[in-house]
C-alpha positions, 0 to 999 in steps of 0.5 A: 783615534783622531779623539786621541790626537785631538785630547794631546792637541788639547793637553801639550797647548793648554799646558804650554799656556799654563807653564807660560802663565806660570812663568809670567805671572806665579814665579818670582822673576830672580831667585835660585829656588824659582830659577830650579823651577823655571829649568824644570817648567822648560823641560816639560814645556820643551816635550809639550812643544814636541808633542805638540808638533807630532800631534798637528802632523798626525791630525793633518794626515788624519784629515788627508786620509779621510780625503783620500782614502788610501795612505799613498794618495793622503801623503800627495794631498799633504800639500794642498791641504796645508796651503789651499784650505783653512785649516791648512793655513791655520796649521801653518800659523801654529808651526811658525809659533811652535818653531818660534817657541822652540828656539826661546825654551830655556831663556831665562829673561822678563821678554821672553816670558812675556813673549811665550805667553803671547805666542802660547795664547795664539796657539789657543787661538788656532784651535778656536780656528779649527774647531766648531766655532770657525764654522760660520767665519774667522772674525765671528763672536763665537770665536772670539768667545772660544778663543778666550775660553780656550786661553782663559782654561790654559791659565786655570787648567793648564796652570794646575798641570804645570804645578803639579809638576812642580809638586813633584819635587821643587816645592819638597826643596823650597823655603816655606815662603816661597811654598806659600807665594807661588801657590797663593799667586796661582790660586789667585790667578785661577779665581781670575781666568775662572769667570772667563772660562765659564762665560766662554763654555756657557756662550759655546753651550748656547750656540750648539744646543737649540734647547734644554733638551738637547743636553738629554736628548742629543749625543753632543749634549750627553757629552756635553753634560758629562763634561760640566759634571766634571768641571763643576766637580774640579771647581768643587776640588779647586775651592777645597783646595784654596779654602780648606787645605791652603789656610792649613798651609799659610799656618805651617801645620804639620802634613799640609804640604802632602794634603795639597799636592794630594788635592792637586792631583785630584784636580790633575785627574779630573781636568784630564777628564775634562779634556778626554770630553772636549776632544770628543765634542770636537768630532760630535756635530753640535746638537744645533747644527744635527737638528738643521740637517734631521730638519733639511733632510726632512723637507727633501724627503717630503 
């Protein structure tokens, strides 16, 4: 259950960052065609905001239940959990961010677009502050790198989800020139943030694994290996879209839009697998921590 909740938190947060990234870096500020896309994306953004509120509430209740063991006591424990614990403080901040974002949904102004992307990035930071990265404190290099990793993944993977939303109908109603510009801008954005995603992920792996053999000798390493394979496949699909399909779209070759949408769909499915594995990793003890626990246990028994 908790893995599903975590996956929903990741999915909604990254999609929000991706949608806001499309608003600021991909869509043109004016034009009837892009305003239609903007309205469609904001409908999905509103749904993601409500979904993230529900998932965060479910996460809160689940943690309270784990602490008390009974539903009635869990409800009573919510107040101290929110106002006394570190995680609760982060959830309060997330709640404030979500309320402000809900109040700005649907307003197509340049200033509000930039406000939404900043607040969306802040939502990404709350994920780092409630995960393994914050085990040694909020103001560490690990939290910084994990925050960068989440924000960059939002612009790339979340933007991919947003582009898939657009491709469900709006792109077909656009002029070919607008289509090509949108796709080119997103492709450039994805290529730019990919390096940050890889660096952040590599740093997290370095912190979480005591040695390379932990990739196949521990449960955390096994899931991390699967995630790396899925990310590699996602990068490969993106490369096909960028270097094989996109040139056909530029040349207006027949069937290029359908082929592009098909490859985007494949990327989306792989990205969903990546998010699912990330949720599992969040609920799995990192291999380095597991090694410390095993060492401490052996020392105490001896």
